[in-house]
C-alpha positions in Angstrom: -108.8 -30.8 37.3 -107.7 -28.1 39.5 -104.8 -25.9 38.2 -102.2 -24.7 40.7 -100.6 -21.2 40.4 -97.4 -22.6 38.5 -99.6 -24.2 36.0 -101.5 -21.1 35.4 -98.4 -19.1 35.1 -96.7 -21.5 32.5 -99.9 -21.5 30.2 -100.0 -17.8 30.5 -96.3 -17.6 29.4 -96.9 -20.1 26.5 -99.9 -18.3 25.4 -98.1 -14.9 25.6 -95.0 -16.5 23.4 -97.6 -17.6 21.0 -99.1 -14.2 20.5 -95.8 -12.5 20.1 -94.5 -15.0 17.6 -97.7 -14.5 15.7 -96.9 -11.1 14.9 -93.1 -11.7 14.8 -92.9 -11.0 11.1 -93.9 -7.3 11.5 -90.8 -6.7 13.9 -88.3 -9.4 13.1 -86.3 -9.8 9.8 -86.1 -12.8 7.7 -82.7 -13.7 9.1 -84.0 -13.3 12.9 -86.9 -15.4 12.1 -84.7 -18.1 10.4 -82.5 -18.2 13.6 -85.7 -18.3 16.0 -87.1 -21.2 13.9 -83.6 -22.9 14.2 -83.5 -22.6 18.1 -86.9 -24.0 18.5 -86.0 -27.2 16.2 -82.6 -27.3 18.2 -84.5 -27.4 21.3 -86.7 -30.4 20.2 -83.6 -32.4 19.2 -81.8 -31.6 22.5 -84.9 -32.5 24.5 -85.1 -35.8 22.7 -81.6 -36.8 23.1 -81.6 -35.6 26.9 -84.3 -38.1 27.5 -82.2 -40.9 26.2 -78.8 -39.8 27.5 -79.3 -37.3 30.4 -82.3 -39.3 32.1 -81.8 -42.7 31.1 -78.1 -43.0 30.9 -77.9 -44.5 27.4 -75.0 -43.2 25.7 -76.5 -42.9 22.2 -74.5 -41.5 19.1 -77.2 -42.4 16.6 -79.4 -39.4 16.8 -78.5 -38.1 13.4 -80.1 -41.4 11.9 -83.5 -40.6 13.4 -83.3 -37.2 12.4 -82.6 -38.2 8.8 -85.5 -40.6 8.9 -88.0 -38.0 10.1 -86.7 -35.4 7.5 -86.9 -37.8 4.5 -90.4 -39.3 5.6 -91.8 -35.9 6.2 -90.5 -34.5 2.8 -91.8 -37.5 1.0 -95.4 -36.8 2.5 -95.7 -33.1 1.7 -94.0 -33.0 -1.9 -96.6 -32.8 -4.5 -96.4 -35.9 -7.0 -95.6 -33.7 -9.9 -92.5 -32.4 -8.4 -91.5 -35.7 -7.4 -91.9 -37.0 -11.1 -89.6 -34.2 -12.0 -87.1 -34.4 -9.3 -86.3 -38.1 -9.4 -83.7 -38.2 -12.2 -81.6 -41.3 -11.3 -84.5 -43.6 -11.1 -88.1 -42.8 -11.1 -89.7 -42.8 -7.6 -91.7 -45.9 -6.7 -95.4 -46.3 -5.6 -96.9 -45.6 -3.2 -94.3 -42.6 -2.5 -95.0 -41.1 -6.0 -98.7 -40.6 -5.1 -98.4 -39.9 -1.4 -99.3 -36.4 -0.1 -100.6 -35.5 3.3 -101.0 -32.2 5.3 -97.8 -31.0 7.1 -98.8 -32.0 10.8 -99.4 -35.6 9.6 -96.2 -35.7 7.8 -94.4 -34.6 10.9 -96.2 -37.0 13.0 -95.3 -39.8 10.4 -91.6 -38.8 10.5 -91.6 -39.3 14.3 -93.4 -42.6 14.1 -91.2 -44.1 11.4 -88.1 -42.8 13.5 -89.6 -44.7 16.5 -90.2 -47.9 14.5 -86.6 -48.0 13.5 -85.6 -47.3 17.0 -87.5 -50.1 18.3 -85.9 -52.4 15.8 -82.4 -51.4 16.6 -83.1 -51.1 20.4 -84.0 -54.7 20.9 -80.5 -56.2 20.0 -78.2 -53.0 20.7 -79.7 -51.7 24.1 -78.1 -55.1 25.9 -74.9 -53.4 25.5 -73.7 -50.6 27.7 -71.4 -47.4 27.9 -69.0 -47.0 25.0 -70.3 -50.3 23.0 -73.8 -48.9 22.8 -72.3 -45.5 21.6 -70.2 -47.4 19.0 -73.2 -49.7 18.0 -75.8 -46.5 17.7 -73.1 -44.6 15.6 -72.9 -47.6 13.3 -76.7 -47.5 13.0 -76.7 -43.8 12.1 -74.0 -44.4 9.3 -76.2 -47.5 8.2 -79.2 -45.1 7.8 -77.2 -42.7 5.6 -75.9 -45.3 3.4 -79.3 -46.7 2.8 -80.4 -43.2 2.0 -77.7 -42.7 -0.6 -78.5 -46.2 -2.2 -82.4 -46.2 -2.1 -82.5 -44.0 -5.1 -86.0 -44.9 -6.0 -87.3 -43.6 -2.6 -84.9 -41.1 -1.3 -83.4 -39.7 -4.7 -80.0 -40.9 -3.5 -77.1 -38.6 -3.3 -78.8 -35.8 -5.0 -81.1 -35.2 -2.0 -84.5 -33.6 -2.1 -84.9 -30.0 -3.0 -87.8 -27.4 -3.0 -89.4 -28.8 0.2 -92.4 -26.8 0.9 -91.6 -24.4 3.8 -94.4 -25.2 6.1 -92.3 -25.0 9.1 -93.3 -21.5 10.3 -92.1 -19.9 13.4 -95.5 -20.5 15.2 -95.6 -24.1 14.1 -92.0 -24.8 15.3 -92.8 -23.1 18.7 -96.0 -25.3 19.0 -94.0 -28.4 18.3 -91.2 -27.4 20.7 -94.0 -26.7 23.5 -95.6 -30.2 22.7 -92.2 -31.9 23.1 -91.5 -30.0 26.4 -94.8 -30.8 27.9 -94.8 -34.4 26.9 -91.3 -35.1 28.1 -92.0 -33.0 31.3 -95.0 -35.0 32.1 -92.8 -38.3 31.4 -89.8 -37.3 33.5 -91.6 -35.9 36.3 -93.8 -38.8 36.9 -93.1 -42.3 38.4 -91.8 -43.4 35.1 -89.2 -40.5 35.2 -88.2 -41.6 38.7 -87.4 -45.2 37.2 -85.4 -43.8 34.4 -83.2 -41.9 36.8 -82.9 -44.9 39.1 -81.8 -46.9 35.8 -79.3 -44.2 35.1 -77.8 -44.1 38.6 -77.5 -47.7 39.3 -78.8 -50.3 37.1 -78.0 -53.1 39.2 -80.1 -51.6 42.1 -83.0 -51.1 39.6 -83.0 -54.9 38.6 -82.7 -55.8 42.3 -86.0 -53.6 43.0 -87.8 -55.6 40.2 -87.7 -53.1 37.6 -87.8 -54.3 34.0 -84.8 -52.4 33.0 -84.7 -53.5 29.5 -88.2 -52.5 28.6 -88.0 -49.0 30.3 -84.7 -48.4 28.2 -86.5 -49.4 24.9 -89.4 -47.2 25.7 -87.1 -44.1 26.5 -85.2 -44.9 23.3 -88.3 -45.0 21.2 -89.8 -41.8 22.8 -86.6 -40.0 22.2 -86.3 -41.1 18.8 -89.9 -40.2 18.0 -89.1 -36.7 18.9 -85.7 -36.7 17.1 -87.9 -37.7 13.9 -90.4 -34.7 14.7 -87.3 -32.5 14.9 -86.1 -33.9 11.5 -89.3 -33.3 9.7 -89.3 -29.6 11.0 -85.6 -29.3 10.0 -86.3 -30.4 6.2 -89.1 -28.2 6.0 -87.0 -25.2 7.4 -84.2 -25.7 5.2 -86.1 -26.8 2.2 -83.3 -28.9 0.9 -81.9 -32.2 2.3 -79.2 -34.6 1.3 -77.3 -37.6 3.0 -74.4 -35.5 3.8 -76.2 -33.3 6.2 -76.9 -36.3 8.6 -73.4 -37.6 9.5 -71.9 -37.7 12.9 -71.3 -34.0 13.1 -75.0 -33.3 13.4 -75.1 -35.8 16.3 -72.3 -34.1 17.9 -74.0 -30.7 17.7 -77.1 -32.1 19.4 -74.9 -33.6 22.2 -73.4 -30.3 22.5 -76.7 -28.6 23.2 -77.5 -31.2 25.9 -74.2 -31.2 27.6 -73.8 -27.3 27.6 -77.4 -26.9 29.0 -77.1 -29.8 31.6 -77.5 -33.5 31.5 -81.0 -34.3 33.1 -82.4 -30.9 32.7 -85.2 -30.0 30.4 -84.7 -26.3 30.8 -80.9 -26.8 30.5 -81.6 -28.3 27.1 -83.9 -25.3 25.9 -81.1 -22.8 27.1 -78.4 -24.9 25.7 -79.9 -25.0 22.4 -80.6 -21.2 22.4 -77.3 -20.2 23.6 -75.1 -22.3 21.2 -77.4 -21.8 18.1 -77.0 -17.9 18.6 -73.4 -18.2 19.5 -72.6 -20.3 16.4 -74.3 -17.6 14.2 -72.8 -14.6 16.0 -69.2 -16.2 15.7 -69.5 -16.0 12.0 -68.6 -12.4 12.2 -64.8 -13.2 13.1 -64.6 -14.8 9.8 -64.9 -11.7 8.0 -62.3 -9.0 7.5 -62.2 -6.5 10.4 -60.8 -3.0 10.3 -59.8 -2.0 13.9 -58.5 1.5 13.0 -54.8 0.8 13.7 -54.9 -2.7 12.0 -56.8 -4.4 9.5 -57.3 -8.2 10.1 -57.9 -10.6 7.2 -60.9 -12.9 7.3 -59.8 -16.5 8.3 -62.2 -19.2 7.2 -62.9 -21.8 10.0 -61.8 -19.2 12.9 -65.5 -19.4 14.0 -65.3 -23.1 15.0 -61.7 -22.5 16.7 -63.2 -19.8 18.9 -66.2 -22.0 19.6 -64.2 -24.9 20.6 -62.3 -22.8 23.0 -65.7 -21.7 24.5 -66.5 -25.5 24.8 -63.3 -26.2 26.6 -64.0 -23.5 29.0 -67.5 -24.9 29.9 -65.9 -28.3 30.3 -63.2 -27.0 32.6 -65.2 -24.6 34.8 -68.7 -25.5 34.4 -68.8 -29.1 33.5 -72.4 -29.8 34.8 -73.5 -27.3 32.1 -75.6 -24.1 32.6 -78.2 -25.6 34.8 -76.7 -28.7 35.9 -79.4 -31.3 36.7 -81.7 -28.5 38.2 -84.8 -27.1 36.5 -85.9 -23.5 36.1 -89.2 -23.2 38.0 -91.7 -20.5 39.3 -90.9 -21.4 42.8 -87.1 -21.0 42.1 -87.7 -17.8 40.6 -89.7 -16.5 43.3 -86.8 -17.7 45.8 -84.5 -15.9 43.7 -86.3 -12.6 43.6 -86.9 -12.8 47.5 -83.3 -13.4 47.9 -82.4 -10.5 45.6 -84.8 -8.1 47.6 -83.2 -9.2 50.9 
């Protein structure tokens, strides 16, 4: 296969990033590594939702359910049997989960596949709905998943959650999974399949008239997006080392939706930028909740002030940049070259 200049540059950039992250522990502190891993995981979640909402036009609010499935399936796969026996206090864990133990990469794939299976089950009846009705139905699905996790005590440990999950989600592994997600979705949305998804998003009636099986393409998009949401959930569980049902409420879906909208609907690079900017901004704004001495006045710390300021930032984006950072555009090597030439001119 003949490689063009853009492909060679992209491969070189990805390898350079991997080399830098390989040595990241020598020049980054634990907190910086923690935030970097969170950025990569949030980027995976943003890319997966962007496929469903940004490229296909399916207003889904059930992403937290798929993330929860991926997190719990992966945790059950990588926890040692002895640890499961000690941790399941309310009810003993049932077979085969009591004996199940797999490598980390297998557990991540298993989390994604199980999430995709659940997505297919819910997609068949739900994707016949549209617009707000679809959002309400998928939101109900996410809540059903959360309630099932609470009540399936012999599998999920119920409301106690799962603690002590092995931290196999290293900085490099999160980066590799993010690249895998980006490459797969880029190959998908910039192919004829992606053109069909955009056609469905822009005018579903016209797509039907052209002979496109709209329902089949919607289901495929929904399941692929759910798969990568499960992958992100598996990485998130290993990264945090603790998961419980309260983590996977509507606020988690809202946060992922925020990454997508801030970056730009229908833009893969926008999802990456949105996830990076908002993750860093949320952490940086923690400083305003601490007491501050300005010299002439001392301001007390106000709990919750971080979200107030962040909400104001979001309002500014909606009012003055409603298409997001990138809009529907992509950051390409040709675009960067053209920008540099204009700058020199």
